C-alpha positions as CSV (number, residue, x, y, z in Angstrom):
1,X,-4.4,10.3,32.9
2,X,-5.4,6.7,33.8
3,X,-8.6,7.1,31.8
4,X,-6.6,8.3,28.8
5,X,-4.5,5.2,29.0
6,X,-7.6,3.1,29.3
7,X,-9.0,4.7,26.1
8,X,-5.7,4.1,24.3
9,X,-5.8,0.4,25.4
10,X,-9.3,0.1,24.1
11,X,-8.4,1.5,20.7
12,X,-5.4,-0.9,20.5
13,X,-7.5,-3.8,21.6
14,X,-10.4,-3.2,19.1
15,X,-8.5,-4.4,16.0
16,X,-7.2,-7.5,17.8
17,X,-10.8,-8.4,18.8
18,X,-11.9,-7.8,15.2
19,X,-9.1,-10.1,13.9
20,X,-10.1,-12.8,16.4
21,X,-13.7,-12.5,15.2
22,X,-12.6,-12.8,11.6
23,X,-10.5,-15.9,12.4
24,X,-13.6,-17.5,13.9
25,X,-15.7,-16.6,10.8
26,X,-12.9,-18.0,8.7
27,X,-13.0,-21.2,10.7
28,X,-16.7,-21.6,10.0
29,X,-16.1,-21.1,6.3
30,X,-13.2,-23.7,6.3
31,X,-15.4,-26.2,8.2
32,X,-18.2,-25.6,5.8
33,X,-16.0,-26.9,2.9
34,X,-15.1,-30.0,4.8
35,X,-11.6,-29.0,6.1
36,X,-10.2,-28.9,9.7
37,X,-9.9,-25.2,10.7
38,X,-7.1,-25.9,13.2
39,X,-5.1,-27.9,10.7
40,X,-5.6,-25.2,8.0
41,X,-4.5,-22.4,10.3
42,X,-1.5,-24.5,11.5
43,X,-0.4,-25.0,7.9
44,X,-0.9,-21.3,7.2
45,X,1.4,-20.3,10.1
46,X,4.1,-22.9,9.6
47,X,4.3,-22.3,5.8
48,X,4.7,-18.6,6.3
49,X,7.1,-18.6,9.3
50,X,9.0,-21.9,9.3
51,X,11.6,-20.9,6.7
52,X,13.5,-17.7,6.2
53,X,12.8,-17.7,2.5
54,X,9.1,-17.7,3.2
55,X,9.4,-14.8,5.6
56,X,11.4,-12.9,3.0
57,X,8.7,-13.5,0.4
58,X,6.1,-12.4,2.8
59,X,8.0,-9.1,3.5
60,X,8.5,-8.6,-0.3
61,X,4.8,-9.0,-0.8
62,X,4.0,-6.5,2.0
63,X,6.4,-3.8,0.6
64,X,4.1,-2.3,-2.0
65,X,1.2,-2.4,0.4
66,X,3.1,-0.2,2.8
67,X,3.5,2.5,0.2
68,X,0.0,2.3,-1.1
69,X,-1.5,2.3,2.4
70,X,0.5,5.4,3.3
71,X,-0.6,7.1,0.1
72,X,-4.3,6.5,0.9
73,X,-3.8,7.5,4.5
74,X,-2.4,10.9,3.6
75,X,-5.4,11.8,1.6
76,X,-7.8,10.4,4.3
77,X,-6.2,12.7,6.8
78,X,-7.1,15.6,4.7
79,X,-10.7,14.4,4.4
80,X,-10.2,13.2,0.8
81,X,-10.7,9.7,-0.6
82,X,-8.0,8.9,-3.1
83,X,-9.3,6.0,-5.1
84,X,-6.8,6.8,-7.8
85,X,-3.7,5.3,-6.1
86,X,-4.1,2.4,-8.6
87,X,-3.7,4.6,-11.6
88,X,-1.1,6.8,-10.0
89,X,1.2,3.9,-9.2
90,X,0.8,2.4,-12.7
91,X,1.7,5.7,-14.3
92,X,4.6,6.2,-11.9
93,X,5.8,2.6,-12.6
94,X,5.7,3.1,-16.4
95,X,7.6,6.4,-16.2
96,X,10.2,4.7,-14.0
97,X,10.5,1.9,-16.6
98,X,10.9,4.5,-19.3
99,X,13.6,6.3,-17.4
100,X,15.2,2.9,-16.6
101,X,15.7,1.7,-20.2
102,X,15.9,5.0,-22.1
103,X,18.7,6.6,-20.0
104,X,22.0,4.8,-20.5
105,X,25.5,5.2,-19.2
106,X,24.5,6.6,-15.9
107,X,26.2,5.3,-12.6
108,X,23.9,3.5,-10.2
109,X,24.0,6.2,-7.6
110,X,22.5,8.6,-10.1
111,X,20.3,6.4,-12.2
112,X,18.4,4.6,-9.4
113,X,17.5,7.7,-7.5
114,X,16.5,9.4,-10.7
115,X,14.2,6.6,-11.6
116,X,12.5,6.7,-8.2
117,X,12.1,10.5,-8.5
118,X,10.5,10.1,-11.9
119,X,8.1,7.5,-10.6
120,X,7.1,9.8,-7.6
121,X,6.7,12.8,-9.9
122,X,4.5,10.8,-12.3
123,X,2.2,9.7,-9.5
124,X,2.0,13.3,-8.2
125,X,1.2,14.7,-11.7
126,X,-1.5,12.1,-12.2
127,X,-3.1,13.2,-8.9
128,X,-3.1,16.9,-9.8
129,X,-6.2,16.9,-12.0
130,X,-8.6,15.3,-9.6
131,X,-7.6,17.5,-6.7
132,X,-7.8,20.6,-8.9
133,X,-11.3,19.6,-9.9
134,X,-12.2,18.9,-6.3
135,X,-11.1,22.2,-4.8
136,X,-11.9,24.5,-7.8
137,X,-14.9,22.9,-9.4
138,X,-16.4,20.8,-6.6
139,X,-16.0,17.5,-8.5
140,X,-15.9,14.6,-6.1
141,X,-12.5,13.0,-6.0
142,X,-13.9,9.5,-5.9
143,X,-15.5,10.0,-9.3
144,X,-12.6,11.7,-11.0
145,X,-10.0,9.3,-9.6
146,X,-12.0,6.2,-10.7
147,X,-12.2,7.6,-14.2
148,X,-8.5,8.4,-14.3
149,X,-7.8,4.8,-13.2
150,X,-9.4,3.6,-16.4
151,X,-7.6,6.2,-18.4
152,X,-4.3,5.1,-16.9
153,X,-5.0,1.4,-17.7
154,X,-5.8,2.2,-21.3
155,X,-2.9,4.6,-21.8
156,X,-0.3,2.3,-20.4
157,X,-1.7,-0.6,-22.5
158,X,-1.3,1.5,-25.6
159,X,2.2,2.7,-24.7
160,X,3.5,-0.8,-23.8
161,X,1.8,-2.7,-26.6
162,X,2.5,-0.1,-29.4
163,X,4.8,2.8,-28.8
164,X,7.5,1.3,-26.4
165,X,7.1,-2.4,-27.0
166,X,10.4,-4.2,-27.1
167,X,10.4,-5.7,-30.6
168,X,13.9,-7.0,-30.5
169,X,12.9,-10.0,-28.4
170,X,11.8,-11.9,-31.6
171,X,15.3,-11.6,-33.0
172,X,16.8,-13.7,-30.2
173,X,17.4,-17.4,-30.9
174,X,15.0,-19.8,-29.3
175,X,12.4,-17.1,-28.6
176,X,8.9,-17.6,-29.8
177,X,6.3,-14.9,-29.8
178,X,7.7,-11.8,-28.0
179,X,6.3,-10.7,-24.7
180,X,4.3,-7.5,-24.8
181,X,6.6,-5.5,-22.6
182,X,9.0,-2.6,-22.5
183,X,12.7,-3.1,-23.1
184,X,14.6,-4.3,-20.1
185,X,15.7,-1.7,-17.5
186,X,19.4,-1.0,-17.3
187,X,21.2,-2.7,-14.5
188,X,22.3,0.6,-13.1
189,X,18.6,1.4,-12.3
190,X,17.8,-1.8,-10.5
191,X,17.3,-1.9,-6.8
192,X,19.8,-4.2,-5.0
193,X,18.4,-7.1,-3.0
194,X,19.1,-7.4,0.7
195,X,20.9,-10.7,0.6
196,X,24.4,-9.4,1.1
197,X,23.4,-7.2,4.0
198,X,21.4,-9.9,5.7
199,X,24.3,-12.4,5.2
200,X,26.4,-10.2,7.6
201,X,23.9,-11.3,10.3
202,X,24.0,-15.0,9.3
203,X,20.7,-14.8,7.3
204,X,21.2,-16.5,4.0
205,X,18.2,-16.0,1.7
206,X,17.9,-18.1,-1.5
207,X,18.2,-16.4,-4.9
208,X,14.4,-16.8,-5.6
209,X,13.6,-14.4,-2.7
210,X,13.4,-10.8,-4.1
211,X,13.3,-8.9,-0.8
212,X,15.0,-5.6,-1.6
213,X,15.8,-2.2,-0.1
214,X,12.4,-0.8,-0.8
215,X,11.2,-2.7,2.3
216,X,13.3,-0.7,4.8
217,X,12.6,2.4,2.7
218,X,8.9,1.8,3.3
219,X,9.5,1.6,7.0
220,X,11.5,4.8,7.0
221,X,8.7,6.5,5.0
222,X,6.2,5.3,7.6
223,X,8.3,7.0,10.3
224,X,8.6,10.1,8.2
225,X,4.8,10.3,7.6
226,X,4.1,9.8,11.3
227,X,6.5,12.7,12.1
228,X,4.9,14.8,9.4
229,X,1.3,14.2,10.7
230,X,2.0,14.6,14.4
231,X,5.1,16.8,14.7
232,X,4.9,19.5,12.0
233,X,2.7,22.5,11.3
234,X,1.5,21.0,8.0
235,X,0.5,17.9,9.9
236,X,-1.6,20.0,12.3
237,X,-3.3,21.7,9.4
238,X,-3.8,18.4,7.7
239,X,-5.6,16.9,10.7
240,X,-7.6,20.1,11.3
241,X,-8.9,20.2,7.7
242,X,-9.6,16.5,7.9
243,X,-11.7,16.9,11.0
244,X,-13.6,20.0,10.1
245,X,-12.7,22.2,7.1
246,X,-15.0,25.0,8.1
247,X,-13.5,25.2,11.6
248,X,-10.0,25.0,10.2
249,X,-10.8,27.9,7.8
250,X,-12.2,29.9,10.7
251,X,-8.8,29.4,12.4
252,X,-6.9,30.9,9.5
253,X,-6.1,27.6,7.6
254,X,-6.7,27.5,3.9
255,X,-8.5,24.1,3.4
256,X,-8.0,24.1,-0.4
257,X,-4.3,24.6,-0.2
258,X,-3.9,21.9,2.4
259,X,-6.0,19.4,0.4
260,X,-4.0,20.1,-2.7
261,X,-0.7,19.6,-1.0
262,X,-2.0,16.4,0.8
263,X,-3.3,14.9,-2.4
264,X,-0.1,15.7,-4.3
265,X,1.9,14.0,-1.5
266,X,-0.5,11.1,-1.7
267,X,0.2,10.8,-5.4
268,X,3.9,11.2,-4.8
269,X,4.0,8.2,-2.5
270,X,1.6,6.2,-4.8
271,X,4.0,6.7,-7.7
272,X,6.7,4.5,-6.1
273,X,4.3,1.7,-5.0
274,X,5.2,-0.6,-7.9
275,X,8.9,0.0,-7.9
276,X,9.7,-3.0,-5.6
277,X,8.3,-5.3,-8.3
278,X,9.6,-3.4,-11.3
279,X,13.2,-2.8,-10.2
280,X,13.8,-6.0,-8.3
281,X,11.6,-8.8,-9.7
282,X,10.6,-8.0,-13.3
283,X,13.2,-5.6,-14.7
284,X,10.6,-4.4,-17.2
285,X,6.9,-3.5,-17.4
286,X,4.5,-5.7,-19.3
287,X,0.7,-6.0,-19.6
288,X,0.6,-8.5,-16.8
289,X,2.4,-6.2,-14.3
290,X,0.8,-6.7,-10.8
291,X,-2.4,-4.7,-10.4
292,X,-4.6,-4.1,-7.4
293,X,-2.1,-2.6,-5.1
294,X,-4.0,0.7,-5.0
295,X,-7.3,-0.8,-4.1
296,X,-5.6,-3.1,-1.5
297,X,-3.9,-0.1,-0.1
298,X,-7.4,1.3,0.8
299,X,-8.0,-1.8,2.9
300,X,-4.6,-1.6,4.5
301,X,-5.1,2.1,5.4
302,X,-8.5,1.3,6.9
303,X,-7.2,-1.7,8.9
304,X,-4.3,0.5,10.1
305,X,-6.7,3.3,11.1
306,X,-4.6,5.7,8.9
307,X,-1.8,5.4,11.4
308,X,1.6,4.8,9.8
309,X,2.5,2.1,12.3
310,X,-0.8,0.5,11.9
311,X,-0.4,0.6,8.2
312,X,2.9,-1.3,8.4
313,X,1.3,-3.9,10.6
314,X,-1.7,-4.2,8.3
315,X,0.6,-4.6,5.3
316,X,2.5,-7.3,7.0
317,X,-0.8,-9.0,7.9
318,X,-1.8,-9.0,4.3
319,X,1.6,-10.3,3.3
320,X,1.2,-13.2,5.8
321,X,-2.3,-14.0,4.6
322,X,-1.2,-14.0,0.9
323,X,1.8,-16.2,1.7
324,X,-0.2,-18.5,4.0
325,X,-2.9,-18.8,1.3
326,X,-0.3,-20.4,-1.0
327,X,0.5,-22.9,1.6
328,X,-3.1,-24.0,2.5
329,X,-4.0,-24.1,-1.2
330,X,-1.0,-26.4,-1.9
331,X,-0.9,-28.6,1.1
332,X,-4.5,-28.5,2.4
333,X,-6.5,-28.2,-0.8
334,X,-8.2,-25.0,0.5
335,X,-9.2,-22.7,-2.3
336,X,-7.7,-19.2,-2.4
337,X,-11.2,-17.7,-2.2
338,X,-11.4,-18.8,1.4
339,X,-8.5,-16.6,2.3
340,X,-10.0,-13.7,0.3
341,X,-13.2,-14.2,2.4
342,X,-11.0,-14.1,5.6
343,X,-9.4,-10.8,4.4
344,X,-12.7,-9.3,3.7
345,X,-14.2,-10.2,7.0
346,X,-11.1,-8.8,8.8
347,X,-11.4,-5.5,7.0
348,X,-15.2,-5.2,7.8
349,X,-14.6,-6.3,11.4
350,X,-11.8,-3.8,12.0
351,X,-13.7,-0.9,10.4
352,X,-16.9,-1.7,12.4
353,X,-15.0,-2.3,15.6
354,X,-13.0,1.0,15.2
355,X,-16.2,3.0,14.5
356,X,-18.0,1.4,17.5
357,X,-15.0,2.0,19.8
358,X,-14.6,5.5,18.6
359,X,-18.2,6.4,19.4
360,X,-17.9,4.8,22.8
361,X,-14.8,6.7,23.7
362,X,-16.3,10.0,22.5
363,X,-19.4,9.4,24.5
364,X,-17.4,8.7,27.6
365,X,-15.3,11.8,27.1
366,X,-18.4,13.9,26.7
367,X,-19.8,12.5,29.9
368,X,-16.6,13.3,31.8
369,X,-16.5,16.8,30.3
370,X,-20.1,17.4,31.4
371,X,-19.4,16.0,34.8
372,X,-16.4,18.2,35.3
373,X,-18.3,21.3,34.2
374,X,-20.8,20.7,37.1
């Protein structure tokens, strides 16, 4: 039992060591551009944590990464690489915007859940084709999902710029060229912010902070995914197929059925990734709607080792780095590219450290098993 605890401690320590290594590499990069690394890191931490509004902005930025990281992790657990989270969340976001402005007269307790359900369904439907091609035709999911990402970009561009563009903006006084966007979403479909709830505990967030209820929903979803993976029969099948599809099939598990369900669940979660921005910050979808959450979610899942708790922590780390980057860019004159380098080194370091530590633990367990057999 003590050895098992030692292995768990080593697994937990490996990402911390990797982060420390990335910080050292970042310090070298910062020093190379003529800045004081200690001062830059101090500014990064104080800017991110000194004020409550900055913490709220950091949590708001981490919210979509929790959803995208969980979406990627579900497919990883089944032995699939869902590169298509990017396209899935954009399709889900557009369908949510469509349901948000097209359906009128609904009460909030009906309209908001309906919009969320439409987004989730859109992401799941966009993930159906690649997983079908994977299990029925042997088409690698990386290729099909990358291609579907491009299709999603172009389709949404056409729908926003032509079919569903809000052309009434130009009729408003004082408005110049209209934005290329959908009509505004009805207030009944918007997600409330957490200001009133936090005020009950003496936390007064300014109006420019858009922290909303999707953040606690993301935390609850992480708990639900953890329970699904480790406490349900489907979670057992998911892990078995992910480790060895042939052995799982020999044990009576249908790998194709498990992969289809896992990939659809991944798309379901991916579909709601952009709703925190759509239903709290923008209130419409335009051509400049935030992109990249799907690809960043891959990094978040890798840093979190496909563990829901680790994904939440990795998303918060990315939120902190992005928020701290704004501070060092403004007050220390450090370019944003430096923080991007730091993020990249962290990802590589954690992935390498996890692989090395995993091989070490398996090697030790094999030696112990051989020793016990004698």
